[in-house]
C-alpha positions in Angstrom: 98.8 77.9 107.2 96.5 80.7 106.9 96.5 83.1 103.8 98.2 85.9 106.0 100.9 83.6 106.9 101.9 82.8 103.3 105.5 83.3 102.5 108.2 81.8 100.3 111.8 82.2 100.4 114.2 82.1 97.5 117.9 81.6 98.5 120.7 83.2 96.4 124.0 82.2 97.9 123.6 84.0 101.4 121.2 86.2 100.0 117.5 85.9 100.6 114.4 87.0 98.5 111.0 86.6 100.4 107.7 86.6 98.7 105.1 87.2 101.4 101.5 88.4 102.1 102.3 91.5 104.1 101.5 95.2 104.3 104.2 97.1 102.8 104.4 99.7 105.4 104.9 97.2 108.1 107.9 95.3 106.3 110.8 95.1 108.6 113.5 96.5 106.2 115.7 99.6 105.7 113.8 101.0 102.8 110.7 100.5 100.9 109.7 101.2 97.4 106.5 103.0 96.6 104.8 102.2 93.2 104.7 105.7 91.7 103.4 107.6 88.8 105.5 109.9 86.6 104.5 113.1 88.3 105.2 111.6 91.7 101.8 112.5 92.6 100.8 110.2 95.5 96.9 110.3 95.3 95.8 106.7 95.4 96.5 103.3 95.9 99.9 102.4 97.9 101.2 106.1 97.1 98.3 107.7 99.0 98.9 105.1 101.9 102.8 106.2 102.1 102.0 109.8 102.3 99.0 109.5 104.8 101.1 107.4 107.3 104.4 109.1 106.5 103.2 112.7 106.2 103.1 115.6 103.8 107.0 115.9 103.7 106.9 113.0 101.3 104.8 114.7 98.9 106.4 118.0 99.2 109.8 116.5 98.6 108.4 114.6 95.5 107.0 118.1 94.1 110.3 119.7 94.5 111.9 116.7 92.9 109.5 117.3 89.7 110.0 121.0 89.7 113.9 120.8 89.6 114.2 117.6 87.2 110.8 117.1 85.7 108.5 114.1 85.0 109.9 110.7 85.5 109.6 108.1 82.5 108.5 104.6 83.5 111.3 102.5 84.7 113.0 105.4 86.6 113.1 106.1 90.3 113.6 108.8 92.9 113.8 108.9 96.5 112.7 110.9 99.5 112.7 111.0 103.4 110.4 108.7 104.8 108.7 111.3 107.1 107.1 109.5 110.2 107.5 105.9 108.8 110.1 103.9 110.2 112.4 103.8 107.1 115.5 105.1 106.0 114.1 106.3 102.8 111.1 105.7 100.5 112.2 104.8 96.9 109.7 106.0 94.4 109.7 103.5 91.2 107.5 104.5 88.2 106.1 101.2 86.7 104.8 100.9 83.2 100.9 101.1 82.4 99.7 98.2 80.5 99.6 98.9 76.6 102.7 101.4 76.4 105.0 98.7 75.5 108.2 96.9 77.0 106.1 96.6 80.1 108.6 93.8 81.7 111.7 95.6 80.6 110.6 98.9 82.3 109.8 96.7 85.5 113.2 95.3 85.5 114.7 98.9 85.1 112.5 100.0 87.9 113.5 97.1 90.4 117.2 97.1 89.3 117.5 101.0 90.0 115.9 100.5 93.4 118.6 97.9 94.1 121.1 100.3 92.7 120.2 102.6 95.1 120.4 100.4 98.1 124.0 99.4 97.2 124.8 103.0 96.9 123.6 103.8 100.4 124.1 100.5 102.2 120.6 99.9 102.7 120.7 96.2 103.4 117.0 95.3 103.3 114.1 96.6 100.9 110.4 95.8 100.3 108.7 96.3 96.9 105.1 96.2 96.2 104.0 94.0 92.9 105.0 97.4 90.8 102.3 98.0 88.2 100.1 95.1 88.9 97.2 97.2 90.4 95.6 100.3 88.6 98.5 100.2 86.0 97.0 96.7 85.2 100.1 94.9 84.0 99.4 91.0 84.2 101.1 89.6 87.6 103.0 86.9 85.4 104.7 89.9 83.5 105.3 91.7 86.9 106.8 88.6 88.3 109.4 87.9 85.6 110.6 91.3 85.6 111.1 91.0 89.3 113.0 87.8 89.0 115.3 88.8 86.2 116.0 92.1 87.6 116.9 90.7 91.0 118.9 87.5 90.1 120.9 89.4 87.4 121.6 92.2 89.9 122.8 89.7 92.6 124.6 87.7 90.1 126.8 90.6 89.0 127.4 92.0 92.3 127.6 89.4 95.3 129.3 91.4 98.0 127.1 94.3 98.0 123.8 95.4 99.5 121.0 94.7 99.6 121.1 91.2 101.3 117.5 90.8 101.7 114.4 91.6 99.5 110.9 91.3 100.6 108.1 91.4 97.7 104.9 92.3 99.6 101.9 90.8 98.1 98.1 90.4 98.6 95.8 87.2 99.0 94.8 87.5 95.6 98.1 88.1 93.8 100.3 85.8 96.2 99.6 82.5 94.3 100.0 83.7 90.6 102.9 85.9 91.5 104.9 82.7 93.0 103.6 80.6 90.5 105.0 82.9 87.7 108.2 83.4 89.8 108.8 79.8 90.4 108.6 79.0 86.6 111.1 81.6 85.9 113.4 80.5 88.4 113.7 77.0 87.0 116.6 77.5 84.7 118.5 79.7 86.9 118.0 77.5 89.9 119.7 74.7 88.1 122.3 76.8 86.8 123.2 78.6 90.2 122.4 76.0 92.8 119.4 78.3 94.3 117.2 76.6 96.8 113.6 77.2 97.4 112.1 77.0 100.8 109.3 78.2 102.8 109.8 81.1 105.6 107.6 82.9 107.9 109.8 84.8 110.1 111.9 87.9 109.0 114.6 89.8 111.0 114.6 93.4 111.7 116.6 95.8 109.7 118.6 99.0 110.8 117.9 102.7 109.8 120.0 105.0 108.0 119.8 108.7 106.5 117.8 109.5 103.5 117.7 112.2 100.5 116.7 112.5 97.2 118.3 111.6 93.8 117.3 110.7 90.2 119.2 108.0 88.4 119.7 108.3 84.7 121.4 105.9 82.2 124.6 107.4 83.1 124.1 106.6 86.6 123.7 103.1 85.6 127.0 102.8 83.6 128.7 100.8 86.3 125.9 98.0 85.8 127.3 97.3 82.2 128.3 93.5 82.9 128.1 91.4 79.7 125.1 89.4 81.3 122.9 92.5 81.8 124.1 95.1 79.5 121.4 94.1 77.0 118.5 95.0 79.3 119.5 97.6 81.6 119.8 100.2 79.0 
């Protein structure tokens, strides 16, 4: 298997989580997540690619959001239309910068809030980059553990709502360390919930839906106050 074909699938009941070396902007999903800064100024990295390919409307809506609601803190999300991109929306998730503290917790918040948006809008498939692992310099092991805890806790608490499929788009350089950390984090939960780990390289296409813009604060997350996740969603 070549580097570009590498993928692994985690099954959680009838849901699937795929780790894959893939371009985020080519992922066959309903919505994608942009790794954003708190000002939603999309000037570099993945964010710049999102605006370049999607068009200036994405930056324009982001600027309007900041004008109306103010700067976002780490762990918060907003969403805009996707412009020319073939998605229902672009979710802008603000990850932490290494050294600001509680990095894993903030990644968990950003991921779980993105999933919450999917459940609110019936977006059945979502693709993430490895939030904060680039210029924000959070070690990939911390990022992977944050993703694992957020996703499995979200799915364990609400098995009958979207999303049914999650793709984490990785690079040749971070695929193996992300997978290794993710697999290590999954071992206790795999034994408890009977999850299986198996390779997969093909991913079905998803459908498109309408988009808008929203900010999720702590009150919006009140519905997530299950006993098992209440201690870290806040």
